[in-house]
C-alpha positions, 0 to 999 in steps of 0.5 A: 200238724201245724203248717210246719213253720218254726214258730209254735212253742206250745201245744194245743190249748189246755194241753199239759204233756209234761210228766212231773216226777215230783207230782203225786199223779206221776205214776198214774200219768206214766202208766197211762202213757205206757198203755197208750204206747203199747196200744200202738195208736197215736201218742203225742210228744211229751216230756219229763220234769225230773226230780234231780239233774241227769248228769253223768254217763252212768245215768245214760240208761235213765236218760234214754229211757225217759227220752224214748217214753216221751217221743211222739209215736204212731202218727197216721202220716208217718214218723219223722226220723229220730235220733236213737241210742246206739250205732248210726250209719253215716253217709260213707257207711261208717258206724258211729255211736250217737253219744251225748254231750253236755253244753253249758251256758250261763242260763242253762245246761243242755244235754243232747247227742253231740253236735257232730252226731246230729250233723252226721245223722242229718246227712243220713236221715233222708229227711231235712226234718228229724227229732233230737232228744234233749234235756235242759237244766236251769243254770250252768251247773247241771248237777244242781237242779232238776231237768226237763227231758223231751224232744226238739224237732229240727229242720236243716235249711238250705242256707245253713241255718237250723229251724227248731221247735220244742215238742211236748215241753209244756207252756213254760220257758224250758221248751223255747230255751231248749229249741233255741239252744239246739239251734245255736249249737248246730249253727255254731263253729265252736259248739262248746262256746255257743250257749255262752255266746248266744246270751238270753235264749228267750230273747233270741227266740223272740227276735227270731219270731219277730223277724218272721212277721205275721199274716193278717186275717180278714175281718167283717168291716167296710174299711178294715180288710185284715188284722194281724198281731205280732206278740213278740214285738207287740205290733198290730198290723191293719190293712185297708184297701189302700194302706198298711198300718202298724201300731205298738199295742198290748195284746188285750187292745188288739183282741178288743179290736179284732172281736169288735162288731166294727173293727174300724170304730174300735181302732178309732176309739182305742188306738188312733191318736193314742199310739205312735204309728210304726212302719210295717212292710209286706214280704213279696215272697211269703206274704207276711208283714214285719217291721220295716226297720227289722231284718226279716226271715221267711218262715221255715217249712218242715219236710213232709212226713214220709206218709204224705 
């Protein structure tokens, strides 16, 4: 597992966990996944790209079947609690059905267990981190398009916010959108209005990531101590013995400096005098660098797995 911050939106390089139902290879891929689940070893989270929207209560069986097949299974350090179809017991001993709801905004429609059900599950889960099934469809009319069905890992934070990250939803926009939508819904006073109020989900996600900032990595140099790059804000952070520098540069420029035999010389050739400097500061609590003018939030750490 990654260290547990609410940032990683993509899987390992080259991974393609999305089972596309319109693909000629879908049947074979589904068979492989079923066999892997039956073998009871570790099976990473995946998602289903459906051929048509999953809209009404009479399709709930297909929705839950896809979600269960897409879930992470068999982790050696134990599984996070996950929301299942059926009856859940609340902290007061009362039984409540974990029913689904569709939440609509201008950009997407999200179907998931109701916000009330998720909050109730959080009280009873025994872990601040757990998995929630979700489907996401482009546009506000769910029945008009295909959906992607998978999971979002959520962590309830002490300050009342919810950190989220998509699981196995590929490298496209649906995963980050789904994660940000779930966060917005769980934090909203009026969940039915949340997706309309949040606006551009991807921009909201980028702002959250930028607010966390970056760490620097040591490099071989007589002058430069460390380098880091904030992709969301396209900001390079460079530390020396005495100073911290921040510059808005393209990722390709940063990569050239980081990989150069002499990062200091590469910086002088590619950035110095060519790009306006921006002020960055280091958070004394988490050690990450961020733009001085921007709000900062320390990264959220997921709860440990039960086997750790």
